[in-house]
C-alpha positions in Angstrom: 6.3 57.2 82.9 8.1 56.6 79.7 12.0 56.9 80.3 12.6 59.2 77.3 9.9 61.6 78.5 11.5 61.6 82.0 14.9 62.4 80.5 13.4 65.3 78.4 11.6 66.7 81.5 14.7 66.4 83.6 17.0 68.2 81.1 14.4 70.9 80.6 14.2 71.5 84.3 18.0 71.6 84.7 18.3 74.1 82.0 15.9 76.4 83.7 17.5 76.4 87.1 18.6 79.7 88.7 22.2 80.7 89.0 23.6 80.0 92.5 27.3 80.5 91.6 27.3 83.9 89.9 31.0 84.7 90.8 32.3 81.9 88.7 30.4 82.8 85.5 32.0 85.1 82.9 29.8 87.7 81.2 30.4 90.2 78.4 29.6 93.9 78.5 25.9 93.2 77.6 25.5 90.8 80.5 25.4 87.7 78.4 27.0 84.6 79.8 30.0 83.3 77.8 29.9 79.8 76.5 31.7 77.5 79.0 34.9 75.8 77.6 36.3 73.0 79.7 40.0 73.0 80.2 42.0 70.2 78.6 44.0 68.2 81.1 45.4 65.1 79.4 44.9 61.8 81.3 46.5 58.7 79.9 44.7 55.4 80.4 46.2 52.1 79.4 43.8 49.3 78.7 44.8 45.9 77.2 48.2 47.4 76.2 46.6 50.3 74.3 47.0 53.9 75.5 44.3 56.4 75.2 44.4 60.1 76.2 41.2 61.6 77.7 41.5 65.3 77.9 38.3 65.6 79.9 38.8 62.8 82.4 39.1 65.5 85.1 35.4 66.2 84.8 34.6 62.7 86.2 33.5 63.0 89.8 31.5 60.0 90.9 31.1 61.5 94.4 29.6 64.7 93.0 31.6 66.8 95.5 34.5 68.5 93.6 33.7 72.2 93.8 35.6 73.0 90.5 33.5 70.4 88.5 30.3 71.5 90.2 31.0 75.1 89.3 31.8 74.2 85.7 28.5 72.2 85.4 26.6 75.1 86.9 28.1 77.4 84.3 27.1 75.0 81.5 23.5 74.9 82.9 23.3 78.7 83.1 24.6 79.1 79.6 22.1 76.6 78.3 19.3 78.4 80.0 20.4 81.7 78.5 20.7 80.2 75.0 17.4 78.4 75.2 15.3 81.3 76.7 13.9 82.2 73.3 12.2 78.8 73.2 11.0 78.8 76.8 7.4 79.1 75.8 7.8 76.1 73.5 9.4 74.1 76.4 6.4 74.8 78.6 4.0 73.9 75.8 5.8 70.6 75.2 5.9 69.9 78.9 2.2 70.5 79.3 1.5 68.3 76.3 3.6 65.5 77.7 2.0 65.7 81.1 -1.4 65.8 79.5 -0.7 62.6 77.6 0.4 60.7 80.6 -1.8 57.7 81.6 -3.7 58.4 84.8 -2.3 56.6 87.8 
């Protein structure tokens, strides 16, 4: 399968996942999920004598086990699903078309 198609399919599926962490998601009075905004936590890195500040370094979790980061990413996924629900039929149409064009194995 073509790598860009796999990426598109994966992102589409992630955006459509159900919410497992409802308590950590903020909603307004109408029930809409608020856009997630990552906290800025400055992290100074020095490489070759140059200093660089990365405010979002805290989101790096190579082990994929930090509950705070996982909750933030889940919030992002849920917000993306909410914002893209109007185009859900288009997503399904595109997915069906991509799968239909795949070479038989």
